[in-house]
N, C-alpha and C positions, 0 to 999 in steps of 0.2 A: 503493499499499500503505501502511495508516493506521500510526502509532507503538504501539510496545508498551504495554498498562496501564503506568499508572505512570511512563512516561517524560513527556519534552515539558519546554519552558522552566524549570520548577522543579526538574528531575530534576539529579542531580549529574553531573560532567562523566564521560565514559567511563573504565573502566579497563581495561587490556590490549584495547583496542578494543570491550569491551563496555558498553553504556549501561546503568548502574545506575538502581533506582528506590528511590523513598521509600513507606514506610507510608503508610495513611492519614492524612488530618489530625486524627482525632478520637482518634488513639492517644496523644497527651501528656496529654489526660483520665483516660486509665487508668493511665498510669503514674505519674502525678503522685500518686497514693495510695499508691507503693511504701513512701515513710519512715513510713507510720503503725503496719504490724507492729513496727517498732523500737519505737516507743513503747509498742505493747500489750505485747511482750514485755519490755520494761523495766518495767512495771507488775505481770505476772504474775511475774515473777521477783522483786520486792522489794515487795509490796504495803503493808509498814507504811511505807517509805520514800515509796512512790507518793500513800499517803493522808495523808501529813503535808505534803506538798507539797502535794495538791491544799487542806487545810484553809489553808493560807497565801496562795491566789491571792484576789487582791483582783478586781473587775472592769476595772479600768485594767488590771493585770498581764495578765486575759486577753484583753484587746482588743489589747495590745502583741504578744502571743504570737502572735494569728491574724495581726495584719497583718505580723509577720517570716515566719510558716509559711505562709500562703498562698501568697504570692508566692514563696517559696523552692521549693514543691512544684512550683507552674507552671513555675518555670524548669527544675526538675531534670527535670520531664515533658517540656518542651520539648527542653532538649539531648538527651536519650535517644531521642527521637525524629529530632532532627536527624543524631544520628550513627550511625542505622540504616541502613543500605542492603543491598539485594540484587540479585543480577543472573543472569541464565539463559545459560549458555555453550553451545557444542556438547555438552557430556560433562558438566557439573556446574552445579549451585545454589549460589551464593556468598551467604555472609550475615556484612556486616560490622556488629560491634555494640561499642559501649564508649565511654564519656565519657573516663575517664582511663586505662584498660587496655583496647586494643584487643584483639578478637576475630576472626578471620575462620574460618567455618566453611566446609569445600568439600564439598559432599554430592554424591557421583557418582549419576547418574541410574539405572546399572545396578543398585545397591546399595539403590534404593528399595523398600522392602517395599508399603507404603499412603500413599496420601494423602486425609486427611479435612479436611472443612471444617466447623467448628463456629461455631455462633451463641449466645452465651448471651442472655440475656432482653434486656438493656440493649443489646448489640449488634445484635440484631433490631430494637428500635426506632431506632438510630442507623442501622442500614441497611450495617454493617459484618460483617466474619467472618473467622475464625483458621484459616488454614491449616496443617495438622499432619502431619509426616512421620514416619512410621515408615522407620527405614534400618536394614540387617542391621549388627550388630556395635556398636551403640548400646543402652545400656539405657534412655536417655530420649528424648521426643521433640522434634526441631528443630520451630520454627513460626514464623509471621511472624503476626504479632497487633500491628495489625488491618488489613486491605484491605476495600474496599469489595467489597461482596456479588458483584456480577457481576465485578470483576476478580478476586478468591478464585478463584472458577469459572474463568474465563477462564486463569488462571496455571496451576491443576491440571489444566487440558485442555492446555495447551501442555507441560507436563513429562512427562503421559503419552506425548503424540506424541513428543517428542524420544526418550522413553526406548525407544518403539517401532520408531525408526529412521527418523522424517519428519526432511527437509531442514530445518535452523534457520529458513530464510528461510519455510518453511512451514507451520512447527509450530503458530505460534500463529494461524494462518488454520483449520486443523482442527475446532477447536470440540468440545464436549463430544460424545462418542460417542453414539450413540443408546442407549435402555435401555427394556426391556419389562417390566412389572410382572408379579411369580410369585405375590407375595401382602402382604396388609395384614391385619395383627391388629387386629379389630376391639376397642374399647376395654372393651366389655361383655365379650368374652372373656379378654382380660388382669384386667380386675377379680376375674373369679370363679375364675381360676387361683390369683390371688394367696391369695384367701381358701381354695382347698383345697390351699394350701401346708401342712407341717406347720412350716416354720420361724416363717411369720405367727405362727400360734397357740403356739405354742413361746415367742418372745420376749413376745407381750402376756400372757402368765400369769406371767412371769418378772417382768414390770415391776409386775404387780399383787399377786403372793403375796411377792416377796422384799422390797419395801418394807415390807408390812405387818407380815412377821414381824419384821422390822429393830426396826419400831416398838414391837411386842408386847416385844422382849427387851430394847431400850435406851432407847427415851424420847427419845430425841436427835434433835432434828430435823436437825440439820447432817448426822449421819450417814446418815438416810432420804436426805435431798435428794440427797447424795454418789454415794448407791447407786442412785436412782431416777431420775435425769438420764439416764446413760448406758442405762440401761435401756429407757427411754421413747424415747431417740434411735434405740438398736438397732433398736425395735419399728418405727418410723418408717422407717428404712431400708428395712427388710425388706418393707413393704408399702407404703406412701404414697410413699415414695421411688423404688420399683422402678417404681410405677404412672407417676409423672411421667417418669423415667427413660426407659422403653420404651413411652410410649404414641405411640401412630398409628405404629406399627414397619411399614416396608414393605421389602419384598426387590424388587430389581428386575435384570434380568440384563443386561449390556453388554459388548462387547468386552474392557473393561478390567477386567471380573470381577464378581461381584457388587454391586451397590450397595445400601446400608441406610441409611435414613432414619427417624430417631424423636428423640422428646422432644417435651413439651408446653411447658416453659418455656426451656429450651436445647435448641434443634435443632441434631443430628448429622448430617452427611452421609459414610458411612463407606462404605470399598471392602474386599471381600475379594479381594485379590491371586490371580490365575490361577496355579496351580501352585505356592502357597505354604505350603497349608495341612498342617501336618505331622499333626495329630490332630483327628477330629471325635467327640463326644461323644453320644449321643440319651439323655438324661435322663428317666427316668419316674416322677415321684411316687406314692405310693401311690392317695392320692384323684383322681389325673388317669387312672386306667387304665380305669376304667368309659367315660370319655367319650374314650377312645382317642389322650388327647393325649400330648405329648412336648415336651421342649426341647433345642434344639441347640447344643452350645456347640463352640469350635475352640480349638485351639492353632494359633497362627501364628509361626514363628519371626521374633524381634525386633519382634512387632506387640503393641499391647495390645488388638488387637478380639479378644475372646472370646465373646461370642454373635451366635448366625447367626441363632435364632429362639426367641424369651421362650415362645413357645408355639403349638402348630401341631397339625392331626391329624397323626397318625402316617403318614398315606398322604402328605401333602402334604409332609411333613418329610422323608420317604425320596425324594422327587422332586426336591426342593430339595438335599439332601445330593449324588444323582448328578449334580448341576451343578458341584458344588464338587471331588468326587472322580468323576471321567469313568470309566466303565466299571464303576464299582462298586456292588454290589446288596446293601443291608444285609440280615445274616442273621435268619432268624425264630428265635423260642426252640426252635423242634424240631430246628433247625440247629446250635444251639450244645452241645456236650457238658458234662457236668456233672462233677466230680472225682468219683473213688472213693468208695464208703460209706464207707470207712475214714478218711476226711476230715473226719468228723462228731467224731470225736476230738480234732479239733484244734479244731474252729470248730463247737460243737453248733447245729444248726438253720439256722446263717447260712452253713453250706458249701454249700447247695441255693441260694445265691443267685450264685455263681459260675460262669461258662459261658465254654468258647472255641470260637471257629472260625477255621479259615486257609482263605482262599479263593487263586484265582492273583491276586486284587489286593490284598487286605488282611488283617492281624492283626486279629481281632477278640477284645475279651475283656471281659466283662461281671462286674460285683461289684453287691454290696448285694440285701437282700431287700425292705425296705422302699419304698425310693427306688433304683432299678435305673439302673446308668448303663453302656451300651455304648460301648466305646471302639475307633474304627475305625483303624488304622495303615496306611497302603499302607506295600507294601513297600521303594518307594524311598525312603521317609522315612525308615526304621529307620537308626540310626547305629551301636547297637551293640546285642549281645544278652547276657543274664547269666543263669547258671542259679544259684539261692541253695536254701540247704538247710541248717536248724538240727538240731541234736542229734535233737530229738523226731520231727520230720518224714522225718530219716533213718531212724531206727528205724519209722516207719510207710512207708517206701519213697514218701514223697511230696517234692514240690519246686517252687518257683516259677520264672517265665521270665518274667524283665523283658527288654521292648522299649525302649530308648533313643531319642529323636528329636530332631531339630535346634532344637525349641524348648525345651531343657534340660528336657523333663518324661519322666516314665516309665510305660508301660502295663504291667502285670503279670497274666499269666496264672496264679494261687494254684491250690495244693492239687493241683494235677497228679500223675498216677503218677511214680516217677521214671526208668523207662523210656522214659516217652511225652514227658517233660520233656527228656531226653537226646537224643531223636530231633529233637524240636521246634528245640532249640536249634541243632542241625546244619543242619537244613533251612530255617531260617528265615535262618541266616547265607546261606546259598546264594542263598534267595530276594530278599534284599537287595541282593547283589551285581548279579543278574540285574535286577532293577527300577530301579536306578541307571543301569544301562546303555542299560536301552531306554528310558528316560523323556523325552518331549520335553522341550525346551530351555524353563525357566521364562519367559514375555516378555511385557510387556503388549500389548495388543490383538494378539494372535498369532491 
């Protein structure tokens, strides 16, 4: 049997009988840049003082500074790498870090929501990858950066195998579970979908019109630049940034969940964990409807993975949703009941965008007239149900019913008849209790 990845003659001695491993030797190069944000932050905080110091610099001072800073940064990067170890036990992943102040993270395998492998552009060139872990109860991802690309995938497979109940001595031999590709989004389709998104044109229009109006009103170049640069950045993020991030989007099915690969420059290998999805949203912008395209978004408790499909034909999207929520059929528009007509007094015209359907499997609520969004919440994932009713809606005999999920998100059925809302409140509470009782256990590779 070969030694586990990262172990060997250069590895630190075992702790508690468990062999510890180190990160990839290229890691110090990444960590050597850590002091740089401190210098930049000082310059931004006090630009006048920074400018005065820069004017006093001579070539000799600059060379001496570089001769001190570069070795110091290299030493810092090396020491932080040297004092960072990780180990996999039967029940947890341990990560020890810290140069002066030591920190040991104990991550229990059964609390891991998702394990993602990401490769920024320079990491792809160097052949290394970053392992990110979504853990229940933590607001921030723990990560191991960097590991060799093959080692990162092997460690991910080992962690999933141990979480699924494989014996420790055989877990690292299980390998990555096989996957079957379900969908790949062509770059041309992605580009067209972004061009047909209202947000793209809205931010571009704002980036052109607002600076122009400011220039005509003030003739102050700095005011115009201070306004134009954020607007141009927002326009780029909503179009080019999304295209780069969602390029070559691929969804595959495997025993450990749905796998998502995407990215033009930075590649990401993410997993939608089985049974952990709290809400699925099917978003349908106005200009996409003629092509029957939709976008599918997710709420996963404790996880930052929020997009399942950036764009796909509705029929294909619904088949993928059925794999995320087994046994769920997406309600059609005809199956969604609208609020009563008197709701128009609260929301003229826009009341028509609301709809509700409750099936044996999900609570489904739709909102939006131009940009429709249909939220599907499995009954087993509902944590609480609330009925809200303000004075005006009480006079119109209308009420809203909110269901809260484990992802700290809320889905609301708005502008329902008051009697219907009261009955929905009672019945939904019962469906949630029954759903949690009958739901299968969430387990990797089940």
